[in-house]
N, C-alpha and C positions, 0 to 999 in steps of 0.2 A: 503493500500498500504507499511505505513512503517514500519507495523507488518512481512511481507515477507522479511526485513533484517534479522530477525533471525531467516529466516530458515536456515537449516546447511545441507537439502539433497544433493548429492553424494560431501559429505567433506568427508574426511578419518581423525579423531583424531584418535592420541593417547595419553596414558591417563596414567603411570608410579603408582606403588603402588593403583593399582587398586580395591585393594582384597576387601579394607575397608576401613570405615572412608569417611575423605572427598574424597579418589580417586576413591571409588567406587560410591559415590553420583553425580560426577564429568560424567564420564560416563555414568550412568543413564541418566544425563541432557542433555547429549551431544547428547543420542541417540534419545532419546524422544524429542530433538530438529530435530531432523533428518541423522543426522551423520552417518557413516560408524567408529563402534569404534579396534581400539588396546587395549588392554589390558594387563597389565601386571604386576607382583606382581609376588612373591618368592615361594606364595599361592596354589597352583594348586586347591584344594577343597576351596578354595576362589572366588578363579577365574570364578570355572563351576557353582557358586552360583549367582555372577556377571552374569552373560553366558546367563544363565536361564531368569534373569530378561528384561534384553536386546534386547535381542532376538521376547521378545511381542512386540516390539517396525518396529517387519518385516525394524528391516538393520542388514546389513552385522554385524559379529564379530567374531575378531580375540584372540586368549587366546597366550601367552607365560609366561609362568614360568623362571624368570629371577631373577638374584642377580642384582640390578640396578649398584652396586661398583665392579662390575665385568666387563671391559673393552669390552675384548671379547665376554664376553656371550648376553653383549650388541649392537656389533656391529654386533654379529651374527644375532638377534632376526632386527635389522634393515635394514640388507639382504636382508632378508626372504619376506618383505613389499614390494610390490609396491607401493603403493603411501601414500605419506604423507601431509597433506597443515593444521592439526593443533598440536600443541603437550602442550598437561598439563602436567610439571614438577615438578609434586605434591608428589616422593617418598621422605619422610625425615625422620626424627630424632630430642629428645631434650633427653638430661639427665640431669636436672637440676643439678646442682652443687655450693656454694660458689666459689668464685675465686682464692679460698688460700684452697683450696681442692677440685681441678677439675683435675681430674685423665688423663692422660699422651690419657690413650687406648680411657678414650670418645671422649675427644676433637679432638683425631688425627681421629677417627669413623667418629666424627660428620660431619668436612671438608670434607671425603671421601665421605660421605652419601649426604648434604646439600649444599657444592659444587662443588664438581670434578663433581661424579656423573651428574650432573645437566649440564653442563659446557660438557660435551662427551657429553649426551644424545641432547640437543640442536645442537652441532653444527655437529650430525651425524645426525639428524632430518633433518639440514638447507638442509644440498650434497643434500639427497632424498628429497626433495622440487624441490630443484634446477634443477633434472633432469627434468623436465616436462619444455617446450620448454615456453608455457604460462602463466609462474608462475605472472611477474609482470598482467599482465591482472587480473588473477585467483584470487592475492596475495597468501596469507598464515597466519598462527595467532600462537605465542610460548607464553604462558602462563606461564610464574613461581611460584608459590603458595613460598611466602612469609611470612610475618609476620605484626601485628603493632610491634613487636618487630625489624624491618629493618629500621624502623622511631626513636624510643625511646629504652632508657635502660629501663629495667629491672635485678632485685637480681635474684639472682643464675639462674644469662640466660647469663653470660657474652659469652662463648661459641656461643650460639645460637643469640645473637645481631651480631658478629663478623662474622656470616655464614647468615644469614638475611641482611645486613647492608653487604656485599658483593654481595648478589644478585641483589641487587639493582641494584647496579654498573657492572653488569653483563648487567644486561636488558641494562640497558643504551646505554650503549655501543653495545651491540648487537644493538640494535635500531637505530642507526647510520650507523655500518657498513652494512644493512640491508634493508634501506629502500629506495634502489635504486631497491630491488626489489619487492616492496611492502611489503616484507614481516614484517608486525607489531609483536612487542614486546612487551610486559606489565608487572608486576605481579600484581597480589591478593593478598591482604593483612588481615588475622582473624583477629580479636581477641579471647578470647577463646574460644572454640568451643567444646560443648559435643562429644570427637569423641573416638575412644578407646583407643587413647594416651591419653588425658586428663586427662578423669574421674579417675583416679588412681590420682591425682592431684587434684582433684576438693569433691574426699571425702575428704580431710581435711579441717574442718568445716571453719575454721581460714581464710587459704587462701582461699576462696571459696566468704568468707566472704569481707575479700579485694579486694578481684580482684574486684566481683559487683560492688563497693563501685569507683572502675574506670572506668566503664564503665555509663557515663553520662544517656545513656538509660534502663539502671538498668537491662542487665538481657545479660545472653551468644549466640552468635548466635546458628543459627541455620544452619545443614549441606545443607540446598537447597538452606540458603541466601549465601552462600560462589561461591555453584554449578551455581546456574542464574547468575551468578555477571564474571563464567568463559565461561558462555556460548556467554553471550555478548559480551566481549571480543574475541570471537571466529568467532564471526555474524561479516557483513559486517554492522550493526547499529553503530562497532566502529570503519571504515575505515580508521574515522581520530585519531588513538587514537595510538599512539606510545608511548614509552621510558618513562612508566610515571605507577605511581602505583593506584591499585583503594581499598581505603582502606574499608575495613569491618566493622569496628573497632567501633559503637556504639559510637564513638566522642570521645575515649580512646587519642586518638592524637591530637586532638580538643585543649587540655589542656594546 
């Protein structure tokens, strides 16, 4: 009986940055749990690959090529979608630079994609969620993809720290505003995960060695471990959880 709460049948989940990495893993996991999915990425080829994997689960799949930093593009996509129950605000990036050497263009772009785009998507999706009259009864879930760096500092990550700490604050504020509609808002905060974005950092042997020393479990996270955390927060199994963070960090922030 309890496991039925993880079933996302008849739910509609929108995932950004779904063409590869964590976004792809989350989209596939949500589909496996029974959700119909809407996947967004800048690359049509990636979307096509992910769509084929998702359709094996016999759920509906819509895909849109879209730059999440372009508000008009995002709004046009959301306007075309009849229903949204779950949002996974996953699109983001990082350009590691020492604070004294941060390029203004990199800083401004990171704020644009990691914070402004996340805010815009969450607001547009919330307004779409509220168009369904029985929203309070059926509920909704917004999951912002944060990081352990939203809870602690890290060298050459000052801008990323700023972005993710800001996302944590946004999540708490959203959770309080949306609780009366039974729309829950949480973050998932991974440690280092081997993805296309992080693989270039992890090629540095010293960086890899020093990073593993900071993870008490002694290994990097698997994408499936992050995706399963997203499914949990999206499901009724997490129906009393809002305004908080699920740290999938192997103990990094426990020190």
